[in-house]
N, C-alpha and C positions, 0 to 999 in steps of 0.2 A: 504494500500500500504506500502511495506517495505521501510525503509530509508536505504540509503547506508552509512555505517560507515567507518571512516577513522582515521588512526593515524595522529597526527599533530606534527610537530616540527618546531619551529620558523616560523610558518605560512605556512610551506611547507607540501604537502601531500606525505606520504611515502608508506604505504601499505594498502590494502583494507580490513582490519579486525581489530576488537578491542575487548578486554576483559577488563571490568572495575572492579577494585578491590572492594570487598564488605566487608570492615572491618571498625571498628570504629576508629576515629582519635581523639586524645586528644592533644590540643596545648601544646607545650613544656614549655610555661610559661604564667603566667597571664599578661594581659596588663593593663595599667592604665585606670581608669574610664574616659569615655569621658565627655567633657564639653557639654553645651546645644547645641552648634552648631553641635555636632556629636552624638546627641541622637540616641540610638539604636545600636551603634557599640561596645557593650561590651558583655561579657558572655563566656561560655565555653561549650564544648561538654562533655556530661556525658553518663553513660550507660542508657539503655532504661527504667530503673525503675525510673529515676529522670527527664529526659526530660526538662533540663534547656535551657535557651536561648543561642544562639551563634551569635555573631556579624559578619555579612558578608557584605562586600562592593561589589556592582555590578554596575560599571560604564557602560556607553553606549558602545556598541561594534562598534569600528571604521571600516572603509573600506579603501581599497587601492585607490579607485576612486569612487566618487558618481555618479552612473549611474542609469538610469531608469530601472525599472523591470516591469514585468506583474502583480506583487503583488499589492493588495490594500495597499496604503500607499506610493507607488512610488519608490523613490530612495533607493539604498543600504545604504546610510547614514541614512535615516529615518527608514529603517528596523532595522539597528543596534541598534538604541535607543529603538525601539519597542520590539525587541528580549530581550534586557536587562530588559525591563519593565515586560514582561511575566515571565522571570526567577525570578525577584524580587517578583512578586505577588504570584507565586507558592510557594516560600519558606516562604513568610510572612504568608500565609493563612493556613499553616498546623499546626501551633502552636508550632513547635519545635525551629525555628530560629527567630532571630530578624534582618533582613537584612535592608540595606539602598540602595535604588535604584538609577537609573541614573539621575533622576530629582533633586536629592539632592547632587550629586557628580560632581566633575570636569571631563571633557572629557579627554580621553587618546589618544595618538598617536598609530598608528598601530604597530610600533616597540616595544611599551611597553607591548603589549599583551603577548609576550613570554619573555620579560625582564622587569618585573614590577618594579616600583619605590617603593620598600618595605619601605624605610625610611619615605617617604611621607604618606604611608598608616598606618605605626606605629604611626605617629604623629596624625592620625585621630582615633587611638585606634581600628583599625580593627584587628580582629583575623584571619579572612579568607577573601579571595579575589577571585571573579569570574570575569574573563575577557574573551573576545572573539572577533571575527571579522565576518563580512559579506562581501563576495566577489561575484561579478557576473562572471559566467563562459561564455565561448564563445558559448556554446550550449543553453544558455538561463536559465540554472538552477543556483542555488545559492550554494556556499559553506559557511557553518556556522561553525566556530571553537569555542570551549569552553574549558577553562582552569580553574582549581581550585588550589589555592595557600594557603599555611600556611604562614601568614605574619610574625609571631613571629620567625619561623625557616628560613624564606626567601627561601622556597623550594616549588616545584611543587608537588601536590598530585595526580592529575589526569588530563586527557585531552581526548577529543573526537572531532570528526568532522563529519559533515553530509552534504551530497549533496542532495538537495531537489528542487522540482519545486517551483517557486516563491509563488504560492498560498498555499504551505505547510510550509511556514516559521514558523508558530506557533508550528508545530510539532518539529522542530529543537530546538525551545526555551524550549518546555516541556522536550525533551530529555536531554538538558543541565541541567535543574533543577533536573531531575531524577538522573543524574550522581552525582551532588552535594549532593543531599539528601542521596543517597545510600552510597557514600564514607564517609560522615560524621556521619551518623547514624548507618551504618551497616545493614539497613533494605532494603527490596525490594522496588523498585520505584512504582509510581502510577500516575504521572502527565500526561504522554502521554497515556491517556485512554479516553474512551467515556462513556457517560451517556445516557441511554434511559429513557424516562418518558412519562407521559400522559399530554398533553397540553389541558387545560380546558378553554372553553369560553361559554358565554351565561348565562341566568338566572339559578337559583338553580334548578328549576323544569324542565328545558330543557337544561341541560349541553351538550355541544358538546365536545367529548373527542377523541383527535387524538394522535396517536403514533408519538413521536418526538425524535430526538437525538441531542447531542451537545458534545463539548469537556468537559473535566473534570472541566474547569473553566467557562463554560457557553458560550464560543465562538463557532463560526461555527454552529449555530443552523439551523436545517431544519426539516420540517414536513415529515413524512413517509406515513401516511394515510390521506385521504381527509376529514374524519369526518362524512361521510355518515353512517358508522357503528361505534358504540361505541367501543373504544379500551381500554383495561384494563391490568394491571399487567404484563408489559414486563419484560423479562429477557434475558441477553446476553448468547450465547453459550460459553462453556469453551474456544473455540479457537477464539472467537470474531466474527466469520464470519456470525453468524445468530442471530436473535432475535425471541424468542417465545412469543406470547401474546394471550390474550383472546379477541375475537370479538363478539359483540352482534349486530345482524341485525334483526329487527322486533321481538325481544325477543328470538331469537334462538342463543344459544352460540356455538361458534366454536373456536378451537385452531389452530392458524396458526403459521408457521415458515417463517419469512422474511429473505431473503438472502441479506446481505448488499452489496455484490459485484455486483450482477446482478440486484437488485431491484425487483426480483420476489418473490412471496410467494406461499406457498402450504398448503393445508389443512391437519392437522394431524388427527383430530377427530371432530365430531359434534354430538349434542344430543339435544333433546327437554327438557332435564332435566337441572336444574340450575348447572352451572359448574364454578369452581373457580381456581385461582392461579396456572397456569402451571409453572413448574420449571424443569431445566435440571438436569440430572445426571452428575457427574464429568467427565465421559468418553464421554459425548455427545451422547449416544446411546438411552437414554430413557427420557421421560417427565413424571414427577409426576403431578397429578392434583386432584382436589376434585370434586365430583359430588353428587347431592342430588337426591335420589329416594324414593318416598313415605314418604317424611319428614325426611329421615335418610341420612346424608352426610358422605361419606367415601372417603378414599384416594386410587387412582388408579395409576398404572404405565402402560405406553404404549410406544411402539417403536416410534422413531422419524419418521418412515416411515408409521405409522398408524397400523391398524390391531386390534386384539382383546385385550382390556385392561385387566390387572391383578389387582384384588381387594386386597389391602394390609391391610385394617382395616375393622372391622365388629362389631362395638359396637353401642348401641343405642345413638342417639344424633348427635353431630356435630364433625367430624374429618376433619380438614382443614389445608392447608398451609405447606405441606411437604417441607423440605429443607435438602439436603444430607450433611453429613459430607464430608470434603475434600477428604478422601480416599474412599468414596462411600459405606462404610460398615454400616452406620447408617443413620436414618432419624429423624429429629426433626419436630414436628407438634403440633398444638393446638387441644384440645378436651374439650368438656363440659361434658364428661361422669361422672365426679365427682360432677356435679351440677353447675359449672361455668367454664368459659374458663381458661384452664391451659396448661402448656407445658409438652409434653410427648416426649420420645425418644423410637425408636424401631429399630430393625435390618432392613437392606435393603429389606429383604424378608417379612417383616411385623411381624416377631416373636419378642418375649420378649418386649412387650409394657409396659412402666412404666412411671409414672409421676415423674417429677423432680422439679416442682415449688411448694414451700410451704412457700412463703414469704408474703402472704396476698394480697388482691386485685385479679384482673383477669390478665391473660397474653395471648397475641395474637400475630400473625404474626411473629413467631420466624424465624431467619435465622442464619445458622452456619457461623462462621468466616472462611475465606479461610486459616487461620493459624490453625484452628481446636481447639483453646484454649478457645473460648468464643462463646456464642449464644446471639445475639441481639434480642430484642423483644419489643412489645408495652405493657407497664404496665398500667392497667386501675384501678384507685381508685379515682373516681371523675374526675380528669384530666387524659389525655392520655400523658404518658411520655415515652421516649426512655430509655431502661435499658439494661444491659448486665449481664449475669451469666455464670458460668462454665458449661460444658456439664453434670456435675453431679447435677447441681442446686445450687451450693454454690457461695458465694461472690457476691451476687446480689448488683448492685449499679446503680444509676440513672445517665444518661448523660445529660438529659434535664429536664427542669421544666417549661413547658409552659402549655397552656390550652389544646391543642390537637395536639400532635406529634405522628406520627404512621408510620408503614410500613418501618422498617429499612432495609438498604442494605449496604454491606461492600465495602470499597475500595479494590483494588486488593491485597494490602499488609496487610489488616486487621487492619489498624491503624486509619482509619476514618470511621465513620458511617454516612450514608446519609439517609434522611427521608423526609416526607412532613409534613408541619405545616399548620393547618387551623386557621384562625383568628376568634376570638370570634365576633359575631355580623354580620359581612358581609359575612362570609363563604369563603373568598378568601383563596386560597391555594398556597403554594410555596415550592420549593425544598431547603432543608437546609442540612448542614453538621456540624458534631461535632467530635472533636478528643476524644480519650479514656480518657483524663483527665476530660472531660466535661466542660472545661474552654474556649474552643475556638470554637465558633459557627460562621457560616457565611451563608448567603443566596445567592444562585446562581441567577444571573439575567436571567430571561426567558421572552420572549416577551408577554406571557400570563400566567395565573395561571398554576401551575404544581402539579402533584401528582404521586404516584406509581413509584418512581425513581428506576432505576437499574444501578449499576455501573459495567461496563464491564471490562475485563482483560486489561493489558497493551498491546498496539499495537506492532506488530512485527516490 
């Protein structure tokens, strides 16, 4: 569902459209180092090659009147604090900023939202300030305002407003965090997005695998399939409206497309042959998948409406895991034609197939970054680790160093890699994220074990 965007001025709504600037911001001056009571409120914004910390203060969002809402959490006053908490957690967990949230800061009055007490925030050594409000509308919806200020300059950098149903308050918080992230980093946003994954329950030899979706921070979780048929390898469509996934019922593989808006699903193709890893083309018209016939696995392309598939590879052995480049001109895949799993790239029509991985060990599950500049994959040399390389196979580096990390998928802006981790011994799996520095890992909270994650595009 689309959010309604609004300009905000001094808490008043003016016009029904908004364009947020997408340029990097550098504070006009350095601020003094914070004392222990203000830990985390120091730093500076730098270019994307350095990614240093920036101190951001995020107090609770006040309200004009604390009234009950239909949202879980109750009053607009409670929602104001929760919105600020979500913004704080979004900015904290991406590895670029060092924010301080509402539970460690004094509350502000509604009038201060558009007229901040800059001297007070300078005294706390904040460089940036995120303030906002939550108001209940007469029609039962909420208006959430979000402002970003440069404390050193004492000036406003950006503002947005959102009118949402009470149950969608978290989306307003994610949009606020997206505005701050984009304005300060110059990068595209990614917080207001969804993640599909496979929810796993039961013993190792009888795992129940269901398709599930959740917000980018693990909230608003729900199961899509009932687990009667095994679900595997989901992927969001480029426009977010659908999910393609592989289903096995009584050993028979089928590729389905699930419509998120209607809750309906339709069959794309089925076969008695082992089938793997369906993936969308960037224009949403085709599905790539792999299928094994007589012990030989190749990559095929089929229309999203079904029909006759087109075979793109024809080499002895295993060709699996096709992933399109963002412009749709090339496909990256894995193949063992050289004797072990390695990464190959070919044109979208299957021509000009060539190996790009020559860095030792094996390489599997490659996926092209939405920025087009890197390919994430699973590096296998004893342990399974998440690594990235350029499309030509250069500058390979590891992002994780655990026992078994695999199946990377990218955030919408290509700055975070998501994967699943299997614990040694008990075999429990979980969905994890790591930024491109490799220094900032975090596990998403899911109600059950999770594998095969897929990060969808930013919501409209």
